[in-house]
SESEDO-304572 format. One line per field, with one value per residue: residue in three letters; x, y, z of N, C-alpha, C, O, CB in turn. Coordinates in pm, 1 decimal, m for minus. Glycine has a CB too. Layout:
// residues N
type c(ala:...)
nX c(X:...)
nY c(Y:...)
nZ c(Z:...)
caX c(X:...)
caY c(Y:...)
caZ c(Z:...)
cX c(X:...)
cY c(Y:...)
cZ c(Z:...)
oX c(X:...)
oY c(Y:...)
oZ c(Z:...)
cbX c(X:...)
cbY c(Y:...)
cbZ c(Z:...)
***
This chain:
// residues 80
type c(met:gly:leu:val:gly:cys:val:phe:leu:leu:val:pro:met:thr:val:met:thr:phe:leu:pro:asp:gly:asn:met:lys:leu:ser:ser:leu:ile:val:thr:ile:val:ala:val:val:leu:phe:ala:met:ser:ile:ala:leu:gly:thr:lys:ala:ser:asn:gln:glu:leu:leu:thr:ala:thr:ala:ala:tyr:thr:ala:val:leu:val:val:phe:val:gly:ser:asp:val:ala:pro:ser:pro:gly:glu:ser)
nX c(m1930.3:m1982.7:m2245.8:m2381.0:m2333.5:m2475.9:m2736.4:m2765.0:m2780.5:m2989.8:m3226.1:m3315.5:m3359.4:m3554.8:m3763.1:m3810.7:m3902.3:m4154.6:m4303.6:m4594.2:m4741.9:m4818.8:m4662.9:m4394.4:m4125.5:m4057.6:m4091.7:m3899.5:m3672.1:m3670.2:m3639.0:m3385.3:m3227.6:m3254.7:m3143.2:m2878.8:m2785.3:m2802.4:m2621.2:m2379.1:m2353.2:m2325.5:m2084.7:m1912.7:m1932.2:m1889.9:m1647.1:m1292.3:m1251.9:m1102.3:m1176.6:m1169.6:m1198.8:m1452.3:m1607.8:m1563.2:m1670.6:m1937.9:m2014.5:m1993.1:m2186.8:m2416.2:m2424.1:m2493.7:m2755.1:m2882.2:m2868.5:m3041.4:m3282.0:m3305.9:m3347.7:m3608.3:m3839.1:m4051.8:m4382.1:m4464.9:m4655.6:m4879.8:m4912.4:m5045.7)
nY c(1305.8:1066.2:1097.3:1093.7:830.4:698.6:781.1:666.0:399.3:377.8:491.9:327.9:84.8:157.5:229.6:m21.2:m157.9:m53.5:m125.5:m240.0:m566.1:m708.3:m747.6:m782.1:m874.3:m804.7:m526.9:m463.7:m538.7:m351.1:m112.7:m164.6:m175.5:88.8:231.9:133.0:217.2:497.6:525.2:435.7:626.7:860.5:811.6:789.9:1043.8:1218.2:1170.6:1100.6:839.1:537.5:310.1:50.2:91.7:205.7:m8.0:m192.8:m58.7:m28.9:m296.9:m387.9:m226.3:m310.1:m576.7:m546.0:m441.5:m651.0:m856.2:m750.5:m756.8:m1033.3:m1121.2:m1146.4:m1270.2:m1538.9:m1575.3:m1796.3:m2106.9:m2086.7:m1818.9:m1494.5)
nZ c(m1612.0:m1487.4:m1403.8:m1646.4:m1726.6:m1527.4:m1587.9:m1841.6:m1770.7:m1579.6:m1691.4:m1922.5:m1782.8:m1597.8:m1771.4:m1891.0:m1669.1:m1622.7:m1843.5:m2025.5:m1970.3:m2195.6:m2447.6:m2356.3:m2393.4:m2660.2:m2647.7:m2452.6:m2590.0:m2798.2:m2650.7:m2545.7:m2780.6:m2879.2:m2663.0:m2663.9:m2915.5:m2882.1:m2670.8:m2790.3:m2993.7:m2841.3:m2707.5:m2928.0:m3046.9:m2835.9:m2710.6:m2740.4:m2809.1:m2925.6:m3199.5:m3100.3:m2822.7:m2821.4:m2917.1:m2709.0:m2482.1:m2563.5:m2592.9:m2327.6:m2202.1:m2339.6:m2252.7:m1982.3:m2003.9:m2141.2:m1955.2:m1766.6:m1913.3:m1953.0:m1696.1:m1624.6:m1417.2:m1408.3:m1272.7:m1001.2:m1025.7:m850.2:m806.9:m900.8)
caX c(m1937.5:m2045.7:m2390.2:m2428.8:m2333.3:m2588.9:m2859.9:m2772.9:m2818.7:m3114.8:m3344.2:m3372.2:m3407.8:m3680.6:m3863.5:m3844.9:m3975.6:m4293.1:m4367.9:m4709.8:m4708.7:m4866.1:m4555.2:m4284.0:m3994.4:m4034.0:m4076.2:m3769.4:m3570.4:m3669.1:m3578.5:m3242.7:m3164.0:m3250.1:m3047.9:m2743.3:m2749.4:m2777.9:m2497.3:m2266.3:m2340.3:m2274.8:m1942.5:m1839.9:m1931.2:m1854.6:m1513.5:m1190.6:m1227.0:m1068.7:m1279.7:m1164.7:m1257.6:m1595.7:m1666.8:m1557.3:m1767.1:m2072.8:m2041.0:m2016.1:m2316.4:m2518.7:m2430.6:m2569.1:m2897.2:m2934.2:m2888.3:m3164.7:m3394.3:m3314.0:m3376.6:m3753.5:m3874.4:m4191.8:m4446.7:m4487.2:m4789.5:m4986.8:m4919.5:m5110.5)
caY c(1185.7:961.4:1119.5:1048.8:684.3:659.0:804.0:566.7:269.5:380.8:525.3:211.1:m13.7:208.6:217.5:m163.4:m200.7:m7.7:m164.1:m328.1:m708.2:m769.0:m792.6:m725.3:m908.2:m721.5:m388.6:m454.2:m546.2:m221.3:m16.4:m196.6:m134.4:235.7:277.0:98.3:306.9:629.8:516.2:428.1:756.3:960.4:783.2:820.0:1187.2:1297.0:1139.9:1071.0:695.8:464.6:214.7:m63.5:136.0:223.1:m141.0:m251.8:9.2:m61.2:m438.4:m397.7:m163.3:m400.5:m693.8:m508.9:m430.9:m783.4:m928.8:m698.4:m808.7:m1177.7:m1154.7:m1146.7:m1391.4:m1578.7:m1605.7:m1936.9:m2150.2:m2046.0:m1673.4:m1428.3)
caZ c(m1695.2:m1407.0:m1405.7:m1778.0:m1720.2:m1442.1:m1663.8:m1948.2:m1713.3:m1505.1:m1773.1:m1992.4:m1686.8:m1544.0:m1877.7:m1906.0:m1550.6:m1629.9:m1969.4:m2008.0:m1977.9:m2319.8:m2535.8:m2280.4:m2449.6:m2778.7:m2602.5:m2386.5:m2695.1:m2866.8:m2558.0:m2539.0:m2906.1:m2883.2:m2561.9:m2707.0:m3026.4:m2824.9:m2593.5:m2883.2:m3060.9:m2747.2:m2686.3:m3051.4:m3073.8:m2717.9:m2659.0:m2841.7:m2795.0:m3048.6:m3240.2:m3008.4:m2695.9:m2846.2:m2923.5:m2575.6:m2395.2:m2610.6:m2561.2:m2182.9:m2174.9:m2392.2:m2165.4:m1862.3:m2037.6:m2178.1:m1829.1:m1707.2:m1991.8:m1930.3:m1557.0:m1604.8:m1342.0:m1427.7:m1145.7:m967.9:m1069.5:m759.4:m798.6:m1014.7)
cX c(m2004.1:m2197.1:m2451.0:m2435.4:m2448.7:m2720.6:m2876.1:m2808.5:m2958.5:m3238.3:m3398.2:m3427.6:m3541.3:m3792.1:m3907.2:m3923.8:m4123.6:m4362.0:m4490.1:m4671.0:m4743.6:m4756.9:m4423.5:m4147.9:m3961.2:m4011.7:m3941.5:m3655.8:m3558.3:m3604.8:m3427.7:m3169.6:m3149.5:m3145.3:m2903.7:m2697.4:m2719.6:m2647.6:m2376.0:m2244.5:m2283.2:m2127.0:m1862.0:m1827.0:m1878.6:m1716.6:m1416.9:m1153.1:m1192.5:m1182.8:m1285.9:m1226.9:m1408.1:m1666.2:m1670.6:m1661.0:m1910.4:m2109.5:m2068.6:m2152.0:m2431.1:m2534.1:m2510.7:m2717.9:m2958.2:m2956.3:m3015.9:m3287.4:m3414.2:m3349.2:m3525.0:m3792.8:m4022.3:m4253.9:m4464.0:m4629.0:m4903.9:m5005.0:m4990.6:m5042.2)
cY c(1071.0:973.0:1071.2:895.9:631.2:671.9:698.3:428.1:272.2:407.3:403.3:105.5:29.4:196.4:72.0:m216.3:m166.6:m38.2:m250.8:m473.3:m773.3:m827.0:m741.6:m753.9:m821.4:m576.3:m368.1:m458.1:m412.7:m114.3:m38.2:m149.7:17.6:287.8:250.1:190.0:447.6:632.6:517.8:561.2:861.4:937.6:823.8:970.1:1270.8:1270.9:1119.0:923.1:633.9:368.1:95.9:m26.5:154.3:88.2:m206.4:m190.1:m25.3:m205.6:m456.0:m339.8:m253.5:m522.4:m663.9:m503.1:m567.1:m868.8:m880.4:m750.5:m957.4:m1216.6:m1149.0:m1279.3:m1419.2:m1610.3:m1756.4:m1977.2:m2103.0:m1896.7:m1614.6:m1301.2)
cZ c(m1619.0:m1405.5:m1537.4:m1781.5:m1637.4:m1517.7:m1772.5:m1895.5:m1652.2:m1591.1:m1848.6:m1896.0:m1626.3:m1647.0:m1892.0:m1787.2:m1561.8:m1763.1:m1941.7:m2033.8:m2110.7:m2407.0:m2479.0:m2343.2:m2571.1:m2738.7:m2534.6:m2487.9:m2768.5:m2778.9:m2550.3:m2664.1:m2912.6:m2784.4:m2604.5:m2820.8:m2973.3:m2745.1:m2686.4:m2954.3:m2966.5:m2717.3:m2810.1:m3074.8:m2957.5:m2660.9:m2775.1:m2835.2:m2930.4:m3082.3:m3144.0:m2873.3:m2708.4:m2848.9:m2785.5:m2482.9:m2434.9:m2578.5:m2412.2:m2145.2:m2222.0:m2303.3:m2039.1:m1893.0:m2072.9:m2053.2:m1762.0:m1781.3:m1962.7:m1789.2:m1525.0:m1540.3:m1360.4:m1292.3:m1125.8:m1006.5:m979.6:m751.0:m919.4:m1050.5)
oX c(m2073.4:m2268.3:m2560.2:m2531.4:m2511.5:m2805.7:m2985.8:m2862.4:m3036.6:m3344.4:m3518.0:m3530.5:m3630.3:m3903.8:m4026.4:m4003.4:m4208.6:m4467.8:m4490.7:m4578.3:m4700.3:m4759.6:m4350.5:m4062.5:m3849.7:m3921.7:m3876.1:m3555.4:m3447.6:m3525.0:m3350.9:m3061.9:m3043.1:m3067.6:m2816.1:m2582.9:m2622.1:m2572.7:m2281.1:m2130.6:m2200.8:m2051.5:m1755.7:m1721.9:m1828.4:m1673.0:m1455.9:m1036.9:m1245.8:m1274.0:m1394.0:m1300.5:m1482.8:m1772.8:m1770.4:m1731.8:m1994.9:m2223.4:m2158.4:m2224.2:m2530.6:m2646.3:m2587.9:m2798.8:m3073.0:m3052.6:m3090.8:m3387.1:m3527.8:m3378.1:m3562.5:m3781.2:m4107.1:m4186.9:m4476.0:m4715.4:m5014.8:m5103.5:m4995.7:m5083.9)
oY c(988.5:872.6:1014.3:838.7:531.4:583.2:646.8:346.7:179.0:350.2:376.7:43.9:m53.2:157.0:43.9:m308.9:m242.6:17.6:m327.2:m500.6:m885.8:m946.4:m667.6:m665.2:m770.7:m510.6:m266.1:m388.5:m367.3:m34.1:58.0:m90.9:68.5:377.3:334.1:235.1:509.9:730.1:592.7:603.9:943.0:1033.8:884.7:1017.6:1381.4:1342.7:1119.7:886.7:672.6:348.0:47.4:m106.7:122.0:72.4:m268.7:m262.2:m48.3:m233.7:m531.3:m398.5:m270.4:m567.7:m748.4:m554.5:m594.7:m945.2:m960.7:m785.1:m1002.8:m1333.4:m1147.1:m1385.8:m1334.6:m1666.1:m1832.5:m1890.4:m2081.4:m1850.3:m1675.7:m1233.0)
oZ c(m1678.5:m1406.0:m1538.7:m1833.1:m1672.8:m1511.4:m1794.1:m1970.6:m1671.1:m1565.6:m1839.8:m1923.9:m1606.0:m1613.2:m1903.7:m1802.0:m1515.3:m1791.9:m1845.2:m2110.1:m2135.6:m2437.1:m2544.8:m2345.8:m2583.0:m2791.0:m2556.4:m2472.6:m2797.3:m2827.3:m2548.5:m2654.8:m2947.9:m2817.6:m2583.9:m2821.7:m3015.1:m2750.9:m2663.6:m2973.2:m3007.7:m2703.0:m2798.3:m3117.8:m2977.9:m2570.9:m2891.9:m2853.7:m3034.4:m3002.1:m3110.6:m2815.8:m2616.0:m2789.3:m2749.2:m2412.5:m2348.3:m2541.0:m2374.7:m2064.6:m2151.5:m2280.3:m1993.8:m1815.8:m2038.0:m2046.6:m1706.4:m1717.8:m1949.2:m1763.2:m1407.8:m1600.9:m1332.1:m1205.4:m1221.8:m1019.0:m1028.6:m693.6:m1026.1:m1144.0)
cbX c(m1796.7:m1993.3:m2421.8:m2336.1:m2202.3:m2592.9:m2860.1:m2641.4:m2717.6:m3106.1:m3309.2:m3265.9:m3304.4:m3664.9:m3807.8:m3718.5:m3916.4:m4297.7:m4268.6:m4824.5:m4778.2:m4940.8:m4576.5:m4286.6:m3990.2:m4152.3:m4189.6:m3752.8:m3604.1:m3812.4:m3641.8:m3222.6:m3245.4:m3389.9:m3076.3:m2737.1:m2863.9:m2894.9:m2496.7:m2289.2:m2476.4:m2355.9:m1920.8:m1909.3:m2069.4:m1953.4:m1516.9:m1064.7:m1349.8:m933.1:m1253.3:m1019.0:m1192.9:m1619.3:m1589.0:m1417.9:m1746.2:m2083.8:m1921.4:m1904.8:m2325.1:m2484.3:m2289.5:m2520.8:m2916.0:m2837.0:m2766.6:m3164.0:m3370.6:m3185.9:m3301.9:m3829.8:m3839.8:m4202.8:m4582.2:m4462.7:m4793.1:m4960.7:m4779.8:m5254.7)
cbY c(1144.0:966.0:1268.3:1101.9:634.3:744.9:945.3:560.7:227.5:484.6:636.5:147.5:m35.4:354.7:270.5:m246.0:m136.5:139.5:m239.0:m286.2:m780.9:m669.2:m742.4:m778.2:m1056.4:m731.8:m350.5:m567.4:m658.9:m179.2:m28.6:m347.0:m184.9:296.1:208.7:m49.3:312.2:671.3:388.6:316.7:802.6:957.4:632.5:755.3:1232.4:1272.6:1014.4:1160.2:625.4:386.9:165.4:m111.0:266.7:298.0:m228.7:m235.0:161.4:m36.8:m527.2:m325.1:m24.9:m443.8:m740.4:m373.5:m334.1:m855.1:m910.2:m544.9:m785.9:m1240.6:m1061.7:m1125.4:m1376.6:m1701.9:m1536.1:m1962.5:m2299.7:m2099.2:m1614.2:m1400.5)
cbZ c(m1741.9:m1265.3:m1384.1:m1891.8:m1662.9:m1313.9:m1726.3:m2023.0:m1607.5:m1399.1:m1873.1:m2081.3:m1576.3:m1499.9:m2012.5:m1923.9:m1425.9:m1605.0:m2060.8:m2101.7:m1869.0:m2397.8:m2683.1:m2139.9:m2488.7:m2876.7:m2507.0:m2284.8:m2794.6:m2905.4:m2417.1:m2520.2:m3026.8:m2850.6:m2428.5:m2751.7:m3132.1:m2735.5:m2506.8:m2986.0:m3115.0:m2617.1:m2654.3:m3170.3:m3108.4:m2612.8:m2568.0:m2821.5:m2733.7:m3032.8:m3383.3:m2989.0:m2649.8:m2978.6:m3021.4:m2516.5:m2400.4:m2761.3:m2603.7:m2105.5:m2244.3:m2534.7:m2128.3:m1807.0:m2154.3:m2275.4:m1734.1:m1708.2:m2143.3:m1966.0:m1465.4:m1740.5:m1190.6:m1523.3:m1138.0:m817.2:m1077.4:m623.6:m786.3:m985.6)
***
């Protein structure tokens, strides 16, 4: 189960890291939505979690991905 959790965190972050710069925010949002839906479905179908546990786990997972999306650091004025 730990390996699955690692994959669910590392794959979306890796995909978002290598996205083209053109429309990065929209692309990151789409990757986040797809990852969250897949995560929620896997928890719902793969465990005996209650609705409250499913909501809590999905909210925590979403918070981690949103922090990664929001941590996009803009280059300084002198950098290219």
